[in-house]
PDB file of N, CA, C, O and CB in Angstrom:
ATOM      1  N   MET A   1     136.333-257.400 -75.839  1.00  0.00           N
ATOM      2  CA  MET A   1     137.342-257.164 -75.676  1.00  0.00           C
ATOM      3  C   MET A   1     137.706-256.749 -74.014  1.00  0.00           C
ATOM      4  O   MET A   1     138.720-256.961 -73.347  1.00  0.00           O
ATOM      5  CB  MET A   1     137.529-256.310 -76.676  1.00  0.00           C
ATOM      6  N   ARG A   2     136.631-256.184 -73.733  1.00  0.00           N
ATOM      7  CA  ARG A   2     136.867-255.897 -72.077  1.00  0.00           C
ATOM      8  C   ARG A   2     137.186-257.534 -71.402  1.00  0.00           C
ATOM      9  O   ARG A   2     137.981-257.830 -70.510  1.00  0.00           O
ATOM     10  CB  ARG A   2     135.137-255.065 -71.223  1.00  0.00           C
ATOM     11  N   ARG A   3     136.139-258.544 -72.286  1.00  0.00           N
ATOM     12  CA  ARG A   3     136.335-259.690 -71.186  1.00  0.00           C
ATOM     13  C   ARG A   3     137.841-260.214 -71.370  1.00  0.00           C
ATOM     14  O   ARG A   3     138.467-260.687 -70.422  1.00  0.00           O
ATOM     15  CB  ARG A   3     135.173-261.043 -71.408  1.00  0.00           C
ATOM     16  N   ARG A   4     138.421-260.084 -72.767  1.00  0.00           N
ATOM     17  CA  ARG A   4     140.154-260.265 -73.130  1.00  0.00           C
ATOM     18  C   ARG A   4     140.804-259.875 -72.150  1.00  0.00           C
ATOM     19  O   ARG A   4     141.659-260.587 -71.623  1.00  0.00           O
ATOM     20  CB  ARG A   4     140.809-259.452 -74.327  1.00  0.00           C
ATOM     21  N   ASP A   5     140.430-258.354 -71.628  1.00  0.00           N
ATOM     22  CA  ASP A   5     141.105-257.880 -70.465  1.00  0.00           C
ATOM     23  C   ASP A   5     141.284-258.391 -69.275  1.00  0.00           C
ATOM     24  O   ASP A   5     142.299-258.620 -68.616  1.00  0.00           O
ATOM     25  CB  ASP A   5     140.716-256.988 -70.198  1.00  0.00           C
ATOM     26  N   ALA A   6     140.188-258.538 -69.088  1.00  0.00           N
ATOM     27  CA  ALA A   6     139.982-259.111 -67.815  1.00  0.00           C
ATOM     28  C   ALA A   6     140.475-260.245 -67.702  1.00  0.00           C
ATOM     29  O   ALA A   6     141.131-260.416 -66.674  1.00  0.00           O
ATOM     30  CB  ALA A   6     138.795-259.204 -67.454  1.00  0.00           C
ATOM     31  N   ARG A   7     140.402-261.012 -68.333  1.00  0.00           N
ATOM     32  CA  ARG A   7     140.947-262.543 -68.561  1.00  0.00           C
ATOM     33  C   ARG A   7     142.371-262.345 -68.502  1.00  0.00           C
ATOM     34  O   ARG A   7     142.997-263.011 -67.678  1.00  0.00           O
ATOM     35  CB  ARG A   7     140.511-263.312 -70.056  1.00  0.00           C
ATOM     36  N   SER A   8     143.218-261.225 -69.529  1.00  0.00           N
ATOM     37  CA  SER A   8     144.685-261.227 -69.457  1.00  0.00           C
ATOM     38  C   SER A   8     144.877-260.946 -68.003  1.00  0.00           C
ATOM     39  O   SER A   8     145.462-261.883 -67.460  1.00  0.00           O
ATOM     40  CB  SER A   8     145.428-260.143 -70.443  1.00  0.00           C
ATOM     41  N   ARG A   9     144.612-260.075 -67.280  1.00  0.00           N
ATOM     42  CA  ARG A   9     144.376-259.902 -66.327  1.00  0.00           C
ATOM     43  C   ARG A   9     144.895-260.189 -64.852  1.00  0.00           C
ATOM     44  O   ARG A   9     145.640-259.848 -63.933  1.00  0.00           O
ATOM     45  CB  ARG A   9     143.654-260.141 -66.570  1.00  0.00           C
ATOM     46  N   ARG A  10     143.677-261.315 -65.456  1.00  0.00           N
ATOM     47  CA  ARG A  10     143.690-262.380 -64.160  1.00  0.00           C
ATOM     48  C   ARG A  10     144.839-263.514 -64.347  1.00  0.00           C
ATOM     49  O   ARG A  10     145.277-264.137 -63.379  1.00  0.00           O
ATOM     50  CB  ARG A  10     142.105-263.241 -64.029  1.00  0.00           C
ATOM     51  N   ARG A  11     145.244-263.705 -65.546  1.00  0.00           N
ATOM     52  CA  ARG A  11     146.137-264.311 -65.679  1.00  0.00           C
ATOM     53  C   ARG A  11     147.749-263.984 -65.220  1.00  0.00           C
ATOM     54  O   ARG A  11     148.649-264.734 -64.844  1.00  0.00           O
ATOM     55  CB  ARG A  11     145.910-264.469 -66.741  1.00  0.00           C
ATOM     56  N   ALA A  12     147.662-261.963 -65.506  1.00  0.00           N
ATOM     57  CA  ALA A  12     148.935-261.856 -64.910  1.00  0.00           C
ATOM     58  C   ALA A  12     148.509-261.690 -63.759  1.00  0.00           C
ATOM     59  O   ALA A  12     148.523-260.462 -63.663  1.00  0.00           O
ATOM     60  CB  ALA A  12     149.876-260.884 -65.343  1.00  0.00           C
ATOM     61  N   ALA A  13     148.034-262.195 -62.550  1.00  0.00           N
ATOM     62  CA  ALA A  13     147.736-262.042 -61.099  1.00  0.00           C
ATOM     63  C   ALA A  13     148.337-263.087 -61.001  1.00  0.00           C
ATOM     64  O   ALA A  13     149.462-263.079 -60.503  1.00  0.00           O
ATOM     65  CB  ALA A  13     146.348-261.915 -60.456  1.00  0.00           C
ATOM     66  N   GLY A  14     147.676-264.423 -61.506  1.00  0.00           N
ATOM     67  CA  GLY A  14     148.093-265.761 -61.436  1.00  0.00           C
ATOM     68  C   GLY A  14     149.434-265.753 -61.443  1.00  0.00           C
ATOM     69  O   GLY A  14     150.145-266.056 -60.485  1.00  0.00           O
ATOM     70  N   ASN A  15     149.957-265.254 -62.992  1.00  0.00           N
ATOM     71  CA  ASN A  15     151.798-265.331 -62.932  1.00  0.00           C
ATOM     72  C   ASN A  15     152.263-265.118 -62.154  1.00  0.00           C
ATOM     73  O   ASN A  15     153.107-265.920 -61.754  1.00  0.00           O
ATOM     74  CB  ASN A  15     152.635-264.671 -63.567  1.00  0.00           C
ATOM     75  N   ALA A  16     151.921-263.423 -61.145  1.00  0.00           N
ATOM     76  CA  ALA A  16     152.680-263.046 -59.970  1.00  0.00           C
ATOM     77  C   ALA A  16     152.279-264.024 -58.973  1.00  0.00           C
ATOM     78  O   ALA A  16     153.245-264.271 -58.251  1.00  0.00           O
ATOM     79  CB  ALA A  16     152.439-261.589 -59.498  1.00  0.00           C
ATOM     80  N   ARG A  17     151.538-264.492 -58.736  1.00  0.00           N
ATOM     81  CA  ARG A  17     151.229-265.237 -57.350  1.00  0.00           C
ATOM     82  C   ARG A  17     152.421-266.606 -57.394  1.00  0.00           C
ATOM     83  O   ARG A  17     153.181-266.847 -56.456  1.00  0.00           O
ATOM     84  CB  ARG A  17     149.284-265.875 -57.303  1.00  0.00           C
ATOM     85  N   SER A  18     152.371-267.397 -58.689  1.00  0.00           N
ATOM     86  CA  SER A  18     153.208-268.510 -58.713  1.00  0.00           C
ATOM     87  C   SER A  18     154.309-267.952 -58.634  1.00  0.00           C
ATOM     88  O   SER A  18     154.959-268.317 -57.654  1.00  0.00           O
ATOM     89  CB  SER A  18     153.132-269.390 -59.756  1.00  0.00           C
ATOM     90  N   ALA A  19     154.767-267.238 -59.248  1.00  0.00           N
ATOM     91  CA  ALA A  19     156.165-266.402 -59.095  1.00  0.00           C
ATOM     92  C   ALA A  19     156.570-266.215 -57.600  1.00  0.00           C
ATOM     93  O   ALA A  19     157.359-267.050 -57.157  1.00  0.00           O
ATOM     94  CB  ALA A  19     156.028-264.847 -59.771  1.00  0.00           C
ATOM     95  N   ARG A  20     156.238-265.461 -56.960  1.00  0.00           N
ATOM     96  CA  ARG A  20     155.921-265.313 -55.731  1.00  0.00           C
ATOM     97  C   ARG A  20     156.131-266.359 -54.987  1.00  0.00           C
ATOM     98  O   ARG A  20     157.140-266.212 -54.297  1.00  0.00           O
ATOM     99  CB  ARG A  20     154.815-264.951 -55.611  1.00  0.00           C
ATOM    100  N   HIS A  21     155.466-267.610 -54.799  1.00  0.00           N
ATOM    101  CA  HIS A  21     155.106-269.087 -54.580  1.00  0.00           C
ATOM    102  C   HIS A  21     156.701-269.971 -54.731  1.00  0.00           C
ATOM    103  O   HIS A  21     157.295-270.658 -53.900  1.00  0.00           O
ATOM    104  CB  HIS A  21     153.797-269.620 -55.931  1.00  0.00           C
ATOM    105  N   ALA A  22     157.040-269.625 -56.090  1.00  0.00           N
ATOM    106  CA  ALA A  22     158.264-270.442 -56.524  1.00  0.00           C
ATOM    107  C   ALA A  22     159.200-269.403 -55.525  1.00  0.00           C
ATOM    108  O   ALA A  22     159.778-270.050 -54.652  1.00  0.00           O
ATOM    109  CB  ALA A  22     158.666-270.518 -58.498  1.00  0.00           C
ATOM    110  N   LEU A  23     159.378-268.429 -55.490  1.00  0.00           N
ATOM    111  CA  LEU A  23     160.071-267.561 -54.430  1.00  0.00           C
ATOM    112  C   LEU A  23     160.461-267.788 -53.467  1.00  0.00           C
ATOM    113  O   LEU A  23     161.586-267.615 -52.999  1.00  0.00           O
ATOM    114  CB  LEU A  23     159.626-266.797 -54.060  1.00  0.00           C
ATOM    115  N   TRP A  24     159.195-268.381 -52.881  1.00  0.00           N
ATOM    116  CA  TRP A  24     159.277-268.703 -51.184  1.00  0.00           C
ATOM    117  C   TRP A  24     159.764-269.986 -50.714  1.00  0.00           C
ATOM    118  O   TRP A  24     160.493-270.248 -49.757  1.00  0.00           O
ATOM    119  CB  TRP A  24     157.878-268.651 -50.504  1.00  0.00           C
ATOM    120  N   ARG A  25     159.066-270.935 -51.812  1.00  0.00           N
ATOM    121  CA  ARG A  25     159.415-271.985 -52.013  1.00  0.00           C
ATOM    122  C   ARG A  25     161.405-272.482 -51.737  1.00  0.00           C
ATOM    123  O   ARG A  25     161.963-273.263 -50.966  1.00  0.00           O
ATOM    124  CB  ARG A  25     158.764-272.023 -53.394  1.00  0.00           C
ATOM    125  N   ARG A  26     162.054-271.248 -53.156  1.00  0.00           N
ATOM    126  CA  ARG A  26     163.565-271.367 -53.394  1.00  0.00           C
ATOM    127  C   ARG A  26     163.848-271.169 -51.794  1.00  0.00           C
ATOM    128  O   ARG A  26     164.467-272.055 -51.206  1.00  0.00           O
ATOM    129  CB  ARG A  26     164.353-270.094 -54.588  1.00  0.00           C
ATOM    130  N   ALA A  27     163.335-269.848 -50.991  1.00  0.00           N
ATOM    131  CA  ALA A  27     163.969-269.708 -49.636  1.00  0.00           C
ATOM    132  C   ALA A  27     163.707-270.545 -48.692  1.00  0.00           C
ATOM    133  O   ALA A  27     164.441-270.493 -47.705  1.00  0.00           O
ATOM    134  CB  ALA A  27     163.733-268.621 -49.089  1.00  0.00           C
ATOM    135  N   SER A  28     162.621-271.530 -48.716  1.00  0.00           N
ATOM    136  CA  SER A  28     162.407-272.315 -47.508  1.00  0.00           C
ATOM    137  C   SER A  28     163.489-273.299 -47.714  1.00  0.00           C
ATOM    138  O   SER A  28     163.966-273.867 -46.731  1.00  0.00           O
ATOM    139  CB  SER A  28     160.914-272.964 -47.329  1.00  0.00           C
ATOM    140  N   SER A  29     163.984-273.590 -49.087  1.00  0.00           N
ATOM    141  CA  SER A  29     164.754-274.308 -49.200  1.00  0.00           C
ATOM    142  C   SER A  29     165.934-274.172 -48.454  1.00  0.00           C
ATOM    143  O   SER A  29     166.813-275.020 -48.605  1.00  0.00           O
ATOM    144  CB  SER A  29     164.856-274.376 -50.223  1.00  0.00           C
ATOM    145  N   CYS A  30     166.088-273.271 -47.698  1.00  0.00           N
ATOM    146  CA  CYS A  30     167.937-272.604 -46.893  1.00  0.00           C
ATOM    147  C   CYS A  30     167.432-273.113 -45.393  1.00  0.00           C
ATOM    148  O   CYS A  30     166.425-273.028 -44.689  1.00  0.00           O
ATOM    149  CB  CYS A  30     168.440-270.096 -46.895  1.00  0.00           C
ATOM    150  N   ALA A  31     168.680-273.659 -45.349  1.00  0.00           N
ATOM    151  CA  ALA A  31     168.265-273.648 -43.648  1.00  0.00           C
ATOM    152  C   ALA A  31     168.243-273.001 -43.217  1.00  0.00           C
ATOM    153  O   ALA A  31     168.368-273.581 -42.138  1.00  0.00           O
ATOM    154  CB  ALA A  31     168.680-274.073 -42.759  1.00  0.00           C
ATOM    155  N   CYS A  32     168.143-271.451 -42.810  1.00  0.00           N
ATOM    156  CA  CYS A  32     167.924-270.787 -42.361  1.00  0.00           C
ATOM    157  C   CYS A  32     166.381-270.136 -42.151  1.00  0.00           C
ATOM    158  O   CYS A  32     165.960-269.200 -41.470  1.00  0.00           O
ATOM    159  CB  CYS A  32     168.721-270.384 -42.734  1.00  0.00           C
ATOM    160  N   GLU A  33     165.822-270.986 -42.967  1.00  0.00           N
ATOM    161  CA  GLU A  33     164.512-270.766 -42.915  1.00  0.00           C
ATOM    162  C   GLU A  33     163.283-271.043 -41.947  1.00  0.00           C
ATOM    163  O   GLU A  33     162.176-270.506 -41.890  1.00  0.00           O
ATOM    164  CB  GLU A  33     164.299-271.191 -43.778  1.00  0.00           C
ATOM    165  N   ALA A  34     163.728-271.837 -41.375  1.00  0.00           N
ATOM    166  CA  ALA A  34     162.905-272.327 -39.938  1.00  0.00           C
ATOM    167  C   ALA A  34     163.638-271.221 -39.216  1.00  0.00           C
ATOM    168  O   ALA A  34     162.831-270.863 -38.358  1.00  0.00           O
ATOM    169  CB  ALA A  34     163.174-274.164 -39.191  1.00  0.00           C
ATOM    170  N   VAL A  35     164.947-270.336 -39.070  1.00  0.00           N
ATOM    171  CA  VAL A  35     164.692-269.384 -38.528  1.00  0.00           C
ATOM    172  C   VAL A  35     163.908-268.087 -38.494  1.00  0.00           C
ATOM    173  O   VAL A  35     163.495-267.313 -37.631  1.00  0.00           O
ATOM    174  CB  VAL A  35     165.362-269.302 -38.480  1.00  0.00           C
ATOM    175  N   ALA A  36     163.878-268.223 -40.210  1.00  0.00           N
ATOM    176  CA  ALA A  36     163.525-266.624 -40.617  1.00  0.00           C
ATOM    177  C   ALA A  36     161.877-266.779 -40.502  1.00  0.00           C
ATOM    178  O   ALA A  36     161.254-265.717 -40.513  1.00  0.00           O
ATOM    179  CB  ALA A  36     164.144-266.048 -42.478  1.00  0.00           C
ATOM    180  N   ALA A  37     161.268-267.768 -40.414  1.00  0.00           N
ATOM    181  CA  ALA A  37     159.835-268.402 -40.282  1.00  0.00           C
ATOM    182  C   ALA A  37     159.454-268.209 -38.776  1.00  0.00           C
ATOM    183  O   ALA A  37     158.266-268.066 -38.488  1.00  0.00           O
ATOM    184  CB  ALA A  37     159.797-270.095 -40.720  1.00  0.00           C
ATOM    185  N   ARG A  38     160.506-268.200 -37.715  1.00  0.00           N
ATOM    186  CA  ARG A  38     159.933-268.107 -36.549  1.00  0.00           C
ATOM    187  C   ARG A  38     159.937-266.549 -35.907  1.00  0.00           C
ATOM    188  O   ARG A  38     159.216-265.945 -35.113  1.00  0.00           O
ATOM    189  CB  ARG A  38     160.628-269.114 -35.713  1.00  0.00           C
ATOM    190  N   GLU A  39     161.167-266.226 -36.700  1.00  0.00           N
ATOM    191  CA  GLU A  39     160.987-264.317 -36.480  1.00  0.00           C
ATOM    192  C   GLU A  39     159.763-263.586 -37.160  1.00  0.00           C
ATOM    193  O   GLU A  39     159.067-262.674 -36.714  1.00  0.00           O
ATOM    194  CB  GLU A  39     162.396-263.398 -37.271  1.00  0.00           C
ATOM    195  N   ALA A  40     159.696-264.317 -38.490  1.00  0.00           N
ATOM    196  CA  ALA A  40     158.133-263.626 -39.042  1.00  0.00           C
ATOM    197  C   ALA A  40     156.960-263.888 -37.970  1.00  0.00           C
ATOM    198  O   ALA A  40     156.379-263.005 -37.338  1.00  0.00           O
ATOM    199  CB  ALA A  40     157.532-264.447 -40.647  1.00  0.00           C
ATOM    200  N   ALA A  41     156.693-265.475 -37.878  1.00  0.00           N
ATOM    201  CA  ALA A  41     155.627-265.611 -36.607  1.00  0.00           C
ATOM    202  C   ALA A  41     155.654-264.521 -35.632  1.00  0.00           C
ATOM    203  O   ALA A  41     154.789-263.662 -35.465  1.00  0.00           O
ATOM    204  CB  ALA A  41     155.891-266.903 -35.738  1.00  0.00           C
ATOM    205  N   LYS A  42     156.911-264.690 -34.927  1.00  0.00           N
ATOM    206  CA  LYS A  42     156.783-263.639 -33.560  1.00  0.00           C
ATOM    207  C   LYS A  42     156.357-262.121 -34.150  1.00  0.00           C
ATOM    208  O   LYS A  42     155.363-261.595 -33.650  1.00  0.00           O
ATOM    209  CB  LYS A  42     158.512-263.480 -32.612  1.00  0.00           C
ATOM    210  N   ARG A  43     156.895-261.602 -34.921  1.00  0.00           N
ATOM    211  CA  ARG A  43     156.687-260.115 -35.536  1.00  0.00           C
ATOM    212  C   ARG A  43     155.175-259.968 -35.763  1.00  0.00           C
ATOM    213  O   ARG A  43     154.590-258.904 -35.558  1.00  0.00           O
ATOM    214  CB  ARG A  43     157.532-259.865 -37.054  1.00  0.00           C
ATOM    215  N   TRP A  44     154.398-261.398 -36.318  1.00  0.00           N
ATOM    216  CA  TRP A  44     152.840-261.181 -36.491  1.00  0.00           C
ATOM    217  C   TRP A  44     152.237-261.619 -35.459  1.00  0.00           C
ATOM    218  O   TRP A  44     151.102-261.174 -35.288  1.00  0.00           O
ATOM    219  CB  TRP A  44     152.195-261.819 -37.620  1.00  0.00           C
ATOM    220  N   SER A  45     152.676-262.428 -34.634  1.00  0.00           N
ATOM    221  CA  SER A  45     152.049-261.915 -32.837  1.00  0.00           C
ATOM    222  C   SER A  45     152.248-260.942 -32.339  1.00  0.00           C
ATOM    223  O   SER A  45     151.084-260.704 -32.018  1.00  0.00           O
ATOM    224  CB  SER A  45     152.457-262.539 -31.671  1.00  0.00           C
ATOM    225  N   ALA A  46     152.921-259.926 -31.895  1.00  0.00           N
ATOM    226  CA  ALA A  46     153.243-259.140 -31.655  1.00  0.00           C
ATOM    227  C   ALA A  46     152.031-258.131 -32.048  1.00  0.00           C
ATOM    228  O   ALA A  46     151.343-258.000 -33.061  1.00  0.00           O
ATOM    229  CB  ALA A  46     154.403-259.143 -32.050  1.00  0.00           C
ATOM    230  N   PRO A  47     152.081-257.480 -30.796  1.00  0.00           N
ATOM    231  CA  PRO A  47     151.085-256.744 -30.837  1.00  0.00           C
ATOM    232  C   PRO A  47     150.996-255.402 -31.683  1.00  0.00           C
ATOM    233  O   PRO A  47     149.965-254.729 -31.666  1.00  0.00           O
ATOM    234  CB  PRO A  47     150.899-256.563 -29.664  1.00  0.00           C
TER     235      PRO A  47
END
């Protein structure tokens, strides 16, 4: 029972990750994605 619960939890995490990845790929297909990525890199490199 506990093992099946852990497996389902892992599968749910994988589904969330794949959904987020698909959403990111859809956003990256937009032409403004390069600008957004540059802004994000600037924000991450900022102290």
